[in-house]
C-alpha positions in Angstrom: 25.9 -83.8 29.8 22.4 -83.3 30.5 23.9 -80.9 33.6 25.9 -78.6 32.0 24.8 -78.8 28.1 22.0 -77.3 25.8 21.4 -77.3 22.8 19.9 -73.4 20.9 18.5 -74.2 17.2 17.9 -71.8 14.7 14.9 -70.8 13.6 14.3 -72.3 11.1 15.5 -76.3 12.5 12.5 -78.6 13.9 13.0 -77.8 17.8 10.1 -80.3 18.8 12.0 -82.8 16.5 15.0 -82.2 18.6 13.1 -82.1 21.9 11.9 -85.3 20.9 15.3 -86.6 20.1 17.3 -85.6 22.5 15.0 -84.9 26.1 13.1 -82.1 27.2 15.8 -80.7 29.2 18.2 -80.0 26.5 16.9 -77.9 24.3 16.0 -74.1 25.1 15.1 -70.7 23.2 17.5 -68.4 21.7 17.2 -65.7 18.8 19.5 -63.8 17.2 16.5 -61.2 15.8 16.7 -59.1 14.2 19.8 -59.6 13.0 19.0 -62.4 9.5 19.9 -65.6 11.2 17.5 -65.0 13.7 14.1 -65.1 11.0 11.2 -63.0 10.9 9.7 -64.2 13.3 11.5 -67.0 15.5 7.9 -67.4 18.0 5.8 -68.3 15.0 8.4 -70.7 13.7 9.0 -72.7 17.1 5.9 -73.0 17.7 5.0 -74.5 14.8 8.0 -78.1 15.2 6.4 -77.5 18.9 3.3 -78.1 18.2 1.8 -81.7 19.6 4.8 -81.6 22.6 3.5 -81.3 26.0 2.9 -77.6 27.9 5.9 -79.1 30.1 8.1 -79.5 27.3 7.3 -76.5 25.6 8.2 -74.2 29.3 11.1 -76.1 29.7 11.9 -75.0 25.9 10.8 -71.5 26.1 12.1 -70.8 30.0 13.1 -73.7 32.5 15.9 -75.2 31.2 17.8 -72.0 30.5 17.0 -70.9 34.6 18.0 -74.7 35.8 21.1 -74.0 33.2 21.8 -70.9 34.8 21.7 -71.9 38.7 21.8 -69.6 41.1 23.5 -67.8 39.1 20.1 -66.0 37.8 19.5 -63.1 39.5 16.7 -64.3 42.2 14.0 -61.5 41.0 14.8 -63.6 37.3 13.7 -67.6 38.5 9.6 -68.6 37.8 8.8 -69.4 41.3 8.7 -72.8 42.9 4.7 -73.5 42.1 4.9 -72.7 38.9 7.9 -74.9 38.1 6.1 -77.6 38.7 2.6 -76.9 37.1 
């Protein structure tokens, strides 16, 4: 399940709680901005719920989990350089 399953919470949901309870490799950022369900300031709302999490967990939420999910299906130039992925 962890290899192929991801969760994209709405901005009004507690992404930090989801990360804490499901693990750092399940939750990833998504927004339907500027539509109503995307919220007025999704980045601010997600940042608020992720306070107290490691930078590694935050990076996984905003980018690395998507890159991992897409694998070779993601164009090489859109992948994070290996030296940054380990940081």
